[in-house]
C-alpha positions, 0 to 999 in steps of 0.5 A, a space after each residue: 411643380 406649379 407650387 415651386 414656381 409660385 414660391 420662387 416668384 413670391 420669394 424673388 418679388 419679395 426680395 426685390 421689393 425689400 432691396 428697393 425699399 433699402 435703396 429708398 431708405 438710403 435716400 435718407 442719407 442723401 437728403 442728410 448729406 445734401 442739406 448738410 452741404 447746403 446750410 452754413 457750418 453752424 447749422 450742420 449738426 441740427 440738420 443732421 439730427 432732424 434728418 435721422 430723427 424724422 426717419 425714426 419718427 416716420 417709421 413709428 407713426 406709419 406703423 402705429 396709424 399711418 399705414 392703416 389710414 392709407 390702406 386700411 387694416 390694423 398694421 400695429 396689432 398685426 405687427 405685434 401679434 403676427 396676424 395679418 400683415 406681418 404674418 400673412 399666409 402665402 396664397 396665389 393672390 399674393 405676389 410678395 410678402 405684405 410686410 415688404 409692402 409696409 416697409 416699402 411704403 414707410 420709406 416713402 413716407 420718410 422721403 416726403 418728410 425729408 423734403 420739409 427739413 431742408 426748406 425750413 433749415 437754419 431757423 426752425 426749432 428742432 422739437 417743433 419740427 419733430 412735432 410736425 413730423 408726427 402729424 405729417 407722417 401719422 395723419 396728413 400724408 396717409 390721408 392723401 395717400 388713401 385717396 391716391 394709391 389707397 384708392 379711396 374716394 376723396 371725402 367720400 365723393 370720388 376716386 382720383 383714378 376714376 377721373 384719370 389721375 395717375 402717379 406711378 411712383 409719386 411726383 405728386 403723392 410724395 414729392 409735391 406733398 412734401 413740398 406743400 407741407 414745406 411751403 406752409 411752414 416756410 410762409 409762417 416761419 419767415 426768411 433767414 436773417 440777412 437773406 433779403 435786404 430792405 431795398 429788395 436785394 437778395 443776398 446769397 447765403 452759400 452752403 458750407 460743404 459742396 462736396 457733401 452736397 454733391 455726395 448727397 445728390 449722387 446718393 439720391 440719384 442711386 436711391 431713386 432707382 429703388 424709388 421708381 424701380 420698386 414701384 413696378 412691384 414685381 420682377 420675377 416675370 419677363 413682363 415685369 423684368 422688362 418694365 423694371 429695366 425701362 424704369 431704371 433706364 428712364 430714371 437715369 436718363 431724366 436725371 442726366 437731362 435735368 442736370 445738363 439743362 440746369 447747368 446750361 441755363 445757369 451758364 447763360 443766366 450767371 455766366 458761370 457753371 453753378 454747381 448748386 443749380 446743377 445738383 438741383 437740376 439732376 434732382 428735378 429731372 428725377 422728380 419729373 420722371 417719377 410720375 411716369 417712368 415706364 411709358 416714355 422712350 429714353 429720349 423722351 425721359 431725357 427731354 422730360 428731365 431737361 424740362 424739369 432742370 430748366 424749370 427748377 432754375 427759374 422757380 428758385 429765382 422766382 421764389 427768391 424774388 417773392 422772398 420765400 426763403 428755401 435754403 436748399 431749393 426743396 420747394 422748387 425741386 419737389 413741388 414745382 417740378 413735381 407738378 410738371 411731372 404729373 402734367 407730363 404723364 398724359 403725354 405717354 400714358 393714354 390711361 391718364 388725362 390732363 384734367 385728371 392730373 390737374 384735379 389730382 394735383 389740386 387735391 394733393 396741394 390743397 389738403 397737404 398745404 391747408 392741413 400743414 398750415 393749421 398744424 404749423 400755426 398751432 405749433 407756432 402758438 403753443 411752443 413757437 417754431 422759430 429760434 431767437 435772433 441771437 440763436 440764429 446768429 450763433 447757429 442752431 447747432 449750439 442752441 438746439 443740439 449743444 454741439 458743433 459739427 466742426 468744433 476745431 474750426 471755431 474761433 474761440 
């Protein structure tokens, strides 16, 4: 009887883990649609190519070496031979299949890399981006992950959890990490031509397809239930089921709070209901709650999301004033609000501390930013990371992919 109950629990937890992983994988489609909607039509094919290619690269690199760096072991050989991770024996210490954990982790890696693609859109070489993706998903992110979720000491000195650092589903570990890598790339890449004028003016470059961007936001909103809900790691008990329900409720509440807050701020600042700010507000609310969606009340989650929604509007405006060109607002949504999410954790989680959160955030940012800056710099010197001015003017769809997303609308 006990063995039957154990096997049922094992099966249910494994199934839940896999379904949540599939939800997170679907976020790749959300990023693709969001970014394709917020870039100009002449750059649509290339941004879609980047998003689907980075997902494949992430899966392969994390299999080969990323998982082993982050959690230890030899995931590549175990997958091939059936020993270890992929063919782990079922015992009472296991709550789900180890290969389900690998699948869940690999889609998180792809999410971090997806954040980078939007920030460097419209002027980066496709193959330079994919070369960076190899290093980011195979080494840079797994090293940071080994110090956080992996529980290893940072440079052999201390573990972040011992210092009071907590990040339930990855406001810092995933989102701020992706934004830090993006920031390093944007600084070396430079702004799009025509974005900033000689006298300090900021020229708006509107996206080509706001319905697509809105669809992308809805897909990400849905996928986030797997992102946060799956991080509970189980559902086949009363305690874990209640925790999953709370996480789902708070995730949704934070997104709603972020969207409404950003919409209101946009109305006050611009006198109009700015859709793009509203979309980023929803995503900001989701990022803000990701660090700790299990302990706040629904009202607190809504307020935390609203704080993220307000912050992201001012962050986007500030980065523009600093001439840091981010076509989709990824650095603000995932980086600035990711930091906010980490700092909000101690408000409801007594197991964390503000000092621990700050140390953890600083560790993540310094490692990811510096390592990424080095890799971007090497790529810039070896192969170049930016397309020519003529290619940028014509659109990177033609120069990088040889095809247009909307050829029937092109004037010949």
